N, C-alpha and C positions, 0 to 999 in steps of 0.2 A: 157655233162660231169658234174659230181658233184664237188662242191668245195672241196678242199683238207683241211682236218683238220690238222693243223700243231702241235697241242698240243697232247701229249700222255696222258694227264690228263683230267679227267672229273671234271668240276668245278660246284659247290664249292667242295673243298676237304681240308683235313688237310695236311699240307705240312711242314716237318721239315727243318729248316735252321740252319746250324752250323756256329757259330760266335766265332772267337778267338781274343784275345787281351791281352795286358799286364794287370797283376793284378792291380785292382784299386777298392776302396770301392764302387764307383758309377757305375761300368761297367754294371752290370745287369740292374740297374734302367735306365741307359742311353739307353740301347738297347731296353728296353720296351717302352720308350718314342718314339724312332725312329719307331718302328714297329707299334705303335698305330696311327701314322700319316696315315698309310695305312690300318690298321685293327683296327678300334676304339673299337671293342669288345674283343681285345686281353687281356688275363688274365695272369698276372705274374706267376700264378701257372702252366702255360704251358711251363715253362723253366726248363731244366735239366742243372745243373752246375757241372763242373769238373775243379779242379785246376791241373796244371802241377805238375810233381813230385818235381820240384824245387820250386814250388810256385810262379814263376815269371809270369806265364801266366794263363789265365782262358779260358775255353771253354764252350760255351753255346749251347744247342740245343733248338731252339725256334720253337715251332710248331704253325704256323699261319693257320687261316681258309682262304684259298686262294679262291678268287672269279673269278680270270681271270689270264691269262698269263701276261698281262700288269701290274697287281697289283704286281705279283711276281717280275717282272723286276724292278719295281719302288722300292720295298723293297731292292732288291739286290744292286741297284745303291746307295740308301741312306746309306746302311750299309757299302759298300765298300768305300764310300767317307767320312765316319766318321773318325776323327782323332784318336779315341780310338780303332778302329778296325784294326787288322792286316790281317785277312783272313776270307773270307766268302765262305762256301761250300754249 
């Protein structure tokens, strides 16, 4: 019997992560720092930024170069545990 591949992705791949939090001048820079802990080659130019209609929240789409499922899990854990982050999708 062959081993089961639990991942639907082939690594490495580009993987978008949506991160939302309250508007703060350092929000995007902080998220870049967190992501670079797991993807040292991450470039800030790979972020799309959108403010909420009221301007109270900001949404980022961060596209990382994922090398494994474990790396993605680590990034998600770090982002969801960060005090500036409200939601990670």
